[in-house]
N, C-alpha and C positions, 0 to 999 in steps of 0.2 A: 716524630719523636719516639723514642724507645719506651715501651711500657712493659713492666714486669707482669707476668701472668703466673697465677698459682692455681693448683688443682683444688685446694681447699682454702677456706678463709683464714687460715692460721696467719697470724702476724698483722692482720688488718687492724685489729683493736690496739695492738701495741704501737703501730705506726700513728694512729690517731692520738693516742695518749702522748707519745713523744712530740707530735706536732703541737699539741696544746701546751705541753711543758715548755717547749722552745718559745712559743708566743708569750707565755707568761713571764719568762725571764728577760725578754728583750723589750726595752721601752719604745723602740721604733724598729722599722724594717732595715734591712741591710742597705738598701738603696737610699733611704732617708739618712742613714748614718754617713754614707759616702758623700752625699750632697752637703751635709752639715760640715764635714771635714774640709771639703773643697771651699766652702764659704769662709771657714776659719783661715785657711791658707791664703786665700785672696785678701782677706782683711789684714793679715800679717804683712803680706807683700806691699799693700798700700799704706802701711804704717799706722793703721787705725788701732791695732792691738799689738802688744809687745811680742816679739818673736820668741819661740820656745825651742829648746834644743832637746836632743835625746837624753842628755844628762839631766835636764829639768824633769823630763818624764820619769826617769829612774828615781830621782830624789822624791818626786811626788808619790810614786808607788811605795817607796820605803816609808814615807810619812803616813800614808793611808793604812799600810799594814800594821804600823805601830799603834795607830788610833783604834783599829779593829781589835787588837789584842787587849785593850783596856777594858 
């Protein structure tokens, strides 16, 4: 695996801070999110949950953005 090397320690503190900030913003890891999405798609295909389209997603995004403006 490729590893970046530096002559001085500049940037190490920034990288740690950014790593912490990313962890605070995410409720779960990327792999957990992908697994959850796969479970949702499987559930939709099996008919246990209603199917959602891209138009549904856009409608929800518009609804959420209007709710945040209030």
